N, C-alpha and C positions, 0 to 999 in steps of 0.2 A: 782282840776278837773273842766273842763269847765261846765258851766251850760247848761241846755237843749236848751235854745235859741241859744247859740253859736254853739253847736253841730249840731243842725238842719241847721243853716246857713252854716256851713262847708260842710255838706252833700249836700245841695242845690247848693252851689258854685261848688262843684266837678261834680255833675250831669249835671248842665247847662253850665258849663264852663265860669262862671262869677266871678268877684272879690267879695269876701265875704262882702266887704264894701258897695257894691251896694244893698245888701239885707237888708230888714227891716220888720217891722210889716205889712207894706202895700204890700209887695211882693206877687204877685199872677200870675196865668196863663195869666192875661191880660197885665202885665207889665214886665214880665221876658222873655227876648228873648230866643227862643228855647224851651220853655215849651210847648211841644206838647204831644200827647197821648203816644208816645213811651217813651219820656223822663219822663213822669209822672209815668209810670210803673217802669222805672229805679230808680226814686226817691223813690218809695214805697219799692222796694227791698233793696235799700241802707239804708233807714231808719230802716227797719226791722233788717238788719245786724248790724247797728251802735248801736241800742238800745236793741238788743236781744229780740225782740217782734214779735208777729204775728198780723198784722193789719187786723181787720175783713173786709171781702169783702164788706159789706155794707158801710164802712167808706171810702174806697179807692176813690170812685167817688166824694166824698165831700171834699177831701183833696187838694183843688185847691188854697189855699192861706196860707201864713205863720201862721196866727192866728189860723186857724182851725187845721193845722198840729201840731202846738204847743200844743193846747188843747188835741188833740187825743193822741199824744205821752205822754204827761204828765199823762193822765189817765191810759195809758197802763203800764207805768213804776212804778206806785204806788203799 
């Protein structure tokens, strides 16, 4: 089974329409083309579906980079 990092990257690649190899720990709203507010909501829904979790509303606005997304998802799946 893929690790959490790879699963998050796969979800991000699908939502933003980018190659998974272009995503890394530095990926954020600032450097991923197409990451706007609508795509951000698509990302949140896709992550919830992929990991079978419910992301708390107060976390959604903070999940603007790969590192924070990874930390949040990791905490929710434990």
